[in-house]
GUKOL-535805 format. One record per residue (C-alpha): residue in one letter; x, y, z negated. Coordinates in steps of 0.001 Angstrom, whole numbers, plus 500000, padded with zeros to 6 digits. Layout:
NODE   code       xx       yy       zz
NODE      A        X        Y        Z
...
***
This chain:
NODE   code       xx       yy       zz
NODE      M   237716   578903   426048
NODE      E   241303   577678   426368
NODE      L   241312   578565   430068
NODE      R   239863   582001   429296
NODE      I   242587   582675   426746
NODE      I   245303   581580   429191
NODE      F   243774   583768   431898
NODE      L   243635   586754   429532
NODE      M   247255   586189   428517
NODE      C   248167   586528   432202
NODE      V   245967   589625   432480
NODE      G   247660   591075   429393
NODE      A   251129   590447   430823
NODE      I   250099   592152   434073
NODE      A   248624   595064   432078
NODE      G   251928   595341   430231
NODE      A   253775   595375   433562
NODE      L   251469   598161   434754
NODE      A   252129   600130   431558
NODE      N   255892   599698   432071
NODE      H   255599   600852   435671
NODE      I   253794   604010   434516
NODE      I   256297   604610   431696
NODE      Y   259351   604562   433942
NODE      T   257847   605979   437132
NODE      F   255503   608787   436088
NODE      A   257352   610356   433170
NODE      Y   257681   614136   433523
NODE      F   261421   614341   432919
NODE      G   262881   610864   432553
NODE      A   261606   608894   435559
NODE      R   264045   606079   436301
NODE      P   263955   603191   438825
NODE      I   263672   600557   436091
NODE      S   260292   599158   437128
NODE      P   260732   596200   439498
NODE      W   257906   597658   441621
NODE      V   260008   600597   442813
NODE      A   263180   600687   444893
NODE      A   266261   599784   442868
NODE      D   268963   602294   442082
NODE      E   271587   602414   444811
NODE      K   274223   601294   442287
NODE      A   272174   598273   441184
NODE      P   272449   594753   442651
NODE      P   269706   593744   445146
NODE      R   266409   592745   443536
NODE      K   264620   589426   443938
NODE      W   260927   588545   444088
NODE      L   261254   586829   440694
NODE      D   262104   590192   439113
NODE      R   258468   591208   439505
NODE      V   257098   588348   437435
NODE      P   255965   589832   434094
NODE      I   258074   589027   431030
NODE      V   260501   586531   432613
NODE      G   261498   588976   435349
NODE      W   263275   591137   432772
NODE      L   265686   588326   431996
NODE      G   266952   588579   435565
NODE      L   266943   592377   435523
NODE      R   269525   592317   432730
NODE      R   272081   592482   435534
NODE      E   271152   596187   435987
NODE      A   272473   597044   432523
NODE      V   275508   598648   434181
NODE      V   273126   601249   435666
NODE      H   270412   601706   433022
NODE      G   272334   600955   429842
NODE      R   272769   597984   427566
NODE      G   269523   596419   426345
NODE      F   267295   598610   428577
NODE      W   265241   595521   429444
NODE      V   264339   594588   425856
NODE      R   261601   597159   425238
NODE      P   259686   596605   428505
NODE      M   259814   592833   428001
NODE      L   258495   593216   424445
NODE      I   255697   595489   425696
NODE      E   254590   592821   428176
NODE      I   254772   590097   425534
NODE      A   252769   592253   423103
NODE      M   250109   592948   425729
NODE      A   249937   589236   426648
NODE      I   249118   588581   422985
NODE      S   246980   591660   422288
NODE      I   244490   591353   425162
NODE      P   243375   587787   424221
NODE      M   243280   588771   420541
NODE      L   241132   591810   421363
NODE      F   238823   589569   423411
NODE      W   238484   587115   420544
NODE      F   237916   589821   417960
NODE      E   235268   591712   419938
NODE      T   233402   588922   421745
NODE      Q   233893   585701   419774
NODE      A   234472   586648   416134
NODE      G   231895   589453   415935
NODE      G   234516   591846   414576
NODE      L   232509   594886   415679
NODE      L   229321   593730   413942
NODE      P   228222   594439   410382
NODE      I   229271   591663   408029
NODE      E   225696   590502   407491
NODE      A   225293   590074   411279
NODE      R   228402   587939   411791
NODE      F   226661   584571   412109
NODE      P   226814   582326   415205
NODE      Q   223483   583197   416820
NODE      S   223984   586944   416351
NODE      I   227500   586780   417807
NODE      T   226224   584783   420783
NODE      N   223485   587338   421458
NODE      F   225997   590165   421150
NODE      E   228558   588579   423502
NODE      P   227271   590060   426829
NODE      W   227346   593553   425290
NODE      A   230743   592830   423719
NODE      M   232141   591874   427142
NODE      W   231432   595414   428387
NODE      I   233113   596854   425311
NODE      F   236131   594584   425714
NODE      S   236535   595424   429409
NODE      A   236569   599162   428663
NODE      H   238872   598787   425653
NODE      A   241378   596617   427568
NODE      I   241779   599435   430103
NODE      L   241978   602059   427357
NODE      L   244611   600009   425505
NODE      T   246794   599771   428627
NODE      L   246601   603522   429182
NODE      M   247353   604283   425524
NODE      V   250412   602011   425564
NODE      A   251808   603894   428571
NODE      A   251015   607270   426969
NODE      T   252543   606251   423633
NODE      F   255929   605233   424980
NODE      I   256264   608187   427340
NODE      D   255448   610423   424377
NODE      F   258109   608644   422309
NODE      D   260659   609158   425087
NODE      E   260070   612804   425999
NODE      R   257472   614342   423675
NODE      T   254865   614717   426429
NODE      I   251922   612830   427939
NODE      P   251587   613050   431747
NODE      D   248268   613949   433330
NODE      I   248716   610957   435655
NODE      I   247611   608823   432691
NODE      T   244927   610901   431005
NODE      I   243098   612382   434009
NODE      P   242451   609064   435817
NODE      G   241810   607463   432414
NODE      T   239124   610025   431586
NODE      L   237504   609520   434993
NODE      I   237460   605750   434426
NODE      G   235789   606303   431043
NODE      L   233123   608509   432635
NODE      V   232467   605927   435365
NODE      F   232149   603150   432774
NODE      G   229704   605278   430791
NODE      A   227549   605863   433875
NODE      I   227575   602157   434752
NODE      S   226520   600891   431324
NODE      I   225820   602348   427891
NODE      E   227017   599017   426535
NODE      I   230637   600208   426647
NODE      F   229857   602107   423432
NODE      L   230385   600516   420045
NODE      P   227344   599376   418015
NODE      T   225448   601454   415458
NODE      A   223744   599353   412785
NODE      L   220212   600423   411877
NODE      P   218928   601384   409395
NODE      V   221924   603582   408625
NODE      G   223390   602772   405224
NODE      G   221290   599617   404761
NODE      N   221409   595971   405780
NODE      A   221611   595800   409563
NODE      Q   218311   594893   411191
NODE      S   219071   596081   414715
NODE      L   221959   597399   416801
NODE      L   222061   600235   419305
NODE      P   224953   601622   421369
NODE      T   226631   604597   419690
NODE      T   225550   607113   422294
NODE      F   225978   610880   421838
NODE      D   222830   611119   419673
NODE      S   223821   608409   417189
NODE      P   222971   608044   414323
NODE      W   219863   610237   414751
NODE      Y   218751   608894   418150
NODE      A   216840   611896   419406
NODE      A   218101   612153   422977
NODE      G   214830   613470   424407
NODE      P   215710   617137   425143
NODE      W   219114   616191   426580
NODE      M   217647   613932   429229
NODE      G   216212   616963   431033
NODE      M   217578   620166   432548
NODE      T   219280   621217   429301
NODE      G   221368   618078   429324
NODE      L   222318   618630   432965
NODE      R   223468   622188   432251
NODE      V   225545   621044   429286
NODE      G   227041   618156   431265
NODE      I   228037   620474   434124
NODE      A   229482   622981   431648
NODE      I   231620   620279   429989
NODE      W   232870   619046   433355
NODE      T   233656   622584   434516
NODE      V   235558   623529   431358
NODE      W   237559   620297   431487
NODE      C   238573   620845   435119
NODE      F   239511   624468   434321
NODE      A   241514   623314   431295
NODE      L   243638   621125   433571
NODE      A   244619   624095   435753
NODE      D   247910   625947   435369
NODE      R   246701   628488   432796
NODE      R   249417   630870   431625
NODE      W   248432   634005   429746
NODE      H   251328   636461   429736
NODE      G   251214   638258   426380
NODE      P   254218   640566   426993
NODE      L   252732   641623   430349
NODE      L   249496   642532   428565
NODE      R   251384   644775   426158
NODE      R   253531   646416   428842
NODE      R   251181   646709   431827
NODE      G   247681   646451   430379
NODE      F   244746   644033   430436
NODE      A   243947   644285   434157
NODE      R   247501   643399   435186
NODE      A   247584   640454   432773
NODE      V   244282   639135   434162
NODE      N   245550   639412   437741
NODE      H   248712   637532   436774
NODE      F   246631   634843   435066
NODE      L   244309   634376   438072
NODE      A   247250   634259   440479
NODE      G   248811   631548   438358
NODE      L   245736   629342   438705
NODE      V   246413   628937   442440
NODE      R   250209   629188   442361
NODE      Y   250703   625458   442894
NODE      G   248890   623080   445235
NODE      F   247349   621094   442364
NODE      W   244470   623591   442213
NODE      K   243132   622113   445469
NODE      V   242997   618666   443889
NODE      L   241208   620089   440846
NODE      L   238708   621945   443013
NODE      A   237957   618804   445032
NODE      M   237636   616779   441812
NODE      W   235288   619389   440332
NODE      I   233036   619349   443415
NODE      V   232914   615535   443620
NODE      G   232264   615314   439886
NODE      L   229524   617919   440106
NODE      I   227756   615920   442825
NODE      A   228178   612707   440818
NODE      I   226782   614270   437626
NODE      V   223712   615623   439415
NODE      S   223165   612256   441143
NODE      V   223354   610304   437895
NODE      W   221081   612834   436184
NODE      N   218539   612365   438963
NODE      S   218599   608615   438421
NODE      G   217942   609224   434698
NODE      G   217577   606430   432167
NODE      N   220569   604696   430633
NODE      S   222889   605782   433447
NODE      W   222528   609438   432467
NODE      L   222502   608611   428757
NODE      G   225813   606758   429131
NODE      L   227452   609405   431333
NODE      F   226289   612244   429080
NODE      S   227611   610347   426043
NODE      S   231011   610037   427729
NODE      L   230975   613731   428646
NODE      V   230156   614727   425073
NODE      G   232895   612388   423847
NODE      L   235306   614076   426260
NODE      A   234264   617513   425028
NODE      V   234473   616736   421303
NODE      G   237598   614565   421477
NODE      G   239546   617046   423557
NODE      G   237857   620112   422058
NODE      V   238766   619311   418451
NODE      V   242465   618927   419276
NODE      W   242398   621962   421585
NODE      A   240784   624143   418911
NODE      I   243289   623011   416275
NODE      R   246131   623604   418749
NODE      I   244987   627181   419419
NODE      V   244352   628075   415774
NODE      A   247503   626407   414415
NODE      S   249727   627847   417159
NODE      S   248373   631342   416525
NODE      A   248712   631043   412759
NODE      M   252218   629525   412789
NODE      N   253483   631429   415848
NODE      V   254822   628149   417322
NODE      E   253241   625498   419533
NODE      A   251425   623137   417173
NODE      M   250549   620308   419572
NODE      G   251067   619711   423262
NODE      F   248189   619906   425711
NODE      G   248831   616240   426499
NODE      D   247324   615445   423082
NODE      V   244193   617341   424159
NODE      T   243797   615358   427383
NODE      L   244598   612118   425540
NODE      M   241750   612628   423063
NODE      A   239433   613674   425893
NODE      M   240169   610285   427484
NODE      V   239585   608465   424200
NODE      G   236291   610307   423673
NODE      A   235101   609358   427165
NODE      F   235569   605674   426262
NODE      I   234381   605488   422639
NODE      G   232202   608591   422233
NODE      W   232568   611661   420060
NODE      Q   231980   609732   416845
NODE      G   234876   607379   417569
NODE      A   237104   610266   418691
NODE      I   236542   612118   415400
NODE      S   237275   608964   413419
NODE      A   240458   608360   415436
NODE      F   241657   611912   414823
NODE      F   241220   611695   411056
NODE      L   242732   608191   410858
NODE      A   245783   609278   412876
NODE      P   247743   610638   409835
NODE      F   247346   607293   408038
NODE      A   248705   605472   411080
NODE      A   251508   608039   411241
NODE      I   253017   606803   407992
NODE      F   253687   603370   409474
NODE      I   254823   604724   412861
NODE      V   257269   607224   411336
NODE      I   258886   604495   409218
NODE      I   259311   602140   412202
NODE      Q   260562   604960   414447
NODE      Y   263076   606085   411840
NODE      I   264390   602552   411275
NODE      I   264944   602072   415020
NODE      T   266160   605530   416092
NODE      R   266943   607440   412860
NODE      D   264819   610230   414331
NODE      P   262292   611592   411773
NODE      Q   260379   613592   414399
NODE      V   257597   611624   416094
NODE      P   255123   613134   418592
NODE      F   251430   613234   417712
NODE      G   250215   611160   420688
NODE      P   251210   607780   419203
NODE      Y   249389   608723   415979
NODE      L   246218   609419   417944
NODE      C   246492   606123   419821
NODE      A   247056   604235   416570
NODE      G   244102   606068   415001
NODE      T   241955   604968   417947
NODE      A   243031   601343   417459
NODE      L   242238   601551   413729
NODE      T   238819   603004   414518
NODE      V   237933   600158   416880
NODE      L   239290   597373   414673
NODE      N   237511   598743   411575
NODE      W   234408   600055   413322
NODE      D   231818   598731   410889
NODE      R   233602   600143   407836
NODE      V   234654   603403   409507
NODE      Y   231397   604271   411237
NODE      N   228443   602226   410004
NODE      S   229469   602227   406345
NODE      W   230851   605762   406122
NODE      L   230682   608235   409010
NODE      A   227128   607489   410169
NODE      T   225798   607812   406620
NODE      N   227514   611175   406162
NODE      L   226395   612415   409567
NODE      Q   222781   611702   408684
NODE      M   223108   613729   405489
NODE      I   224965   616641   407102
NODE      G   222777   616842   410204
NODE      P   222742   620223   411971
NODE      M   225315   621655   409540
NODE      L   228088   619534   411101
NODE      L   229107   622142   413688
NODE      W   229223   624981   411150
NODE      I   231227   622875   408694
NODE      C   233775   622130   411428
NODE      I   234044   625823   412357
NODE      A   234486   626783   408698
NODE      M   237190   624132   408208
NODE      L   238972   625324   411345
NODE      G   238959   628925   410091
NODE      L   240153   627859   406656
NODE      M   242991   625866   408235
NODE      G   244043   628928   410246
NODE      V   244117   631126   407142
NODE      M   246098   628554   405156
NODE      L   248688   628127   407943
NODE      F   248977   631892   408370
NODE      V   249621   632355   404650
NODE      W   252100   629477   404604
NODE      R   253963   630973   407565
NODE      H   254451   634251   405708
NODE      I   255456   632454   402515
NODE      K   258160   630603   404460
NODE      M   259330   633848   406078
NODE      R   259586   635508   402669
NODE      L   261440   632542   401143
NODE      F   264003   632358   403945
NODE      A   264352   636148   403995
NODE      D   265241   636092   400317
***
């Protein structure tokens, strides 16, 4: 166990180095040659091989402060230290301490039996954690989340789901009672009636989710003023032309075709492979769809952009890893995490405005670390009672939110006008 912990500390430090490389290399606006894995700035002293060693390399890179600013090396070093601590702690919590199990199931034999399943969960969550760290700090820096994080991250989540349904967190059965058995929280949890979705209906829905997600990633720009001046047909032509204006549409088309073939192939194989992939696809759809719907309604009601589309792709990635149930929990826990994040951010930067992405990542972490209380003891019980009404309740709440924001917008306009 000691050797495993030491090995995972090294893995965590490397994961932190990867997160730092993404933060400073793939930012939309603020990419800087700070990562030791890119060519140094021409004004910086020559780099050494020791600079690439996680954590300690930043002590040597302090010499580049004349180029990047005083103390630039502190945050990336702390990120690597935090990851070197967090990855072993996550491993211990999920695989050795039974932290994901119901309290009554946290005894030695149960934890030992759960360990092979927990290793799949830990492997997926370690990757998700690394991606969320990179997304969080880029969002802090420039109020945006690059697709270079969320698109590959979502694809990794889908691949994990197709490989094993054991990447999904455990549902304790019977729901609301003392745990007698555990099942992966697939898309049909807590009802477990996947039958109709294993056939052609499930394939159609899976393809539809994949198609909408690929389309959502395209350069979609609806020109409202053009619609008013030139009419609907001209606005549609402008919109369609925009979809292929940049070369990225070729990448999306190729990704859509490859994904389509992969989905059909996994569906043909059936069994747990399709159940896991379909669960990840539904998680993608619900995680991203909830934020997208709120973004559209809130932006329309307030007449300002409510959330960036990076938040949509971020929650799609989260849903692909932990399912739609976990994505919903993460979204509703995000405001509670925000209180802590806003205080820390304000103490460090005196900036009261914090982007929503870090809240969502913190909400995801809270969901995983409190899974039994969040899902087994609360959400699953409520889902069983609500049943088929869940979708209609969500639609009603979304409409009510839009009305409330619209009214509040006009109240503010009237107050400032007076």
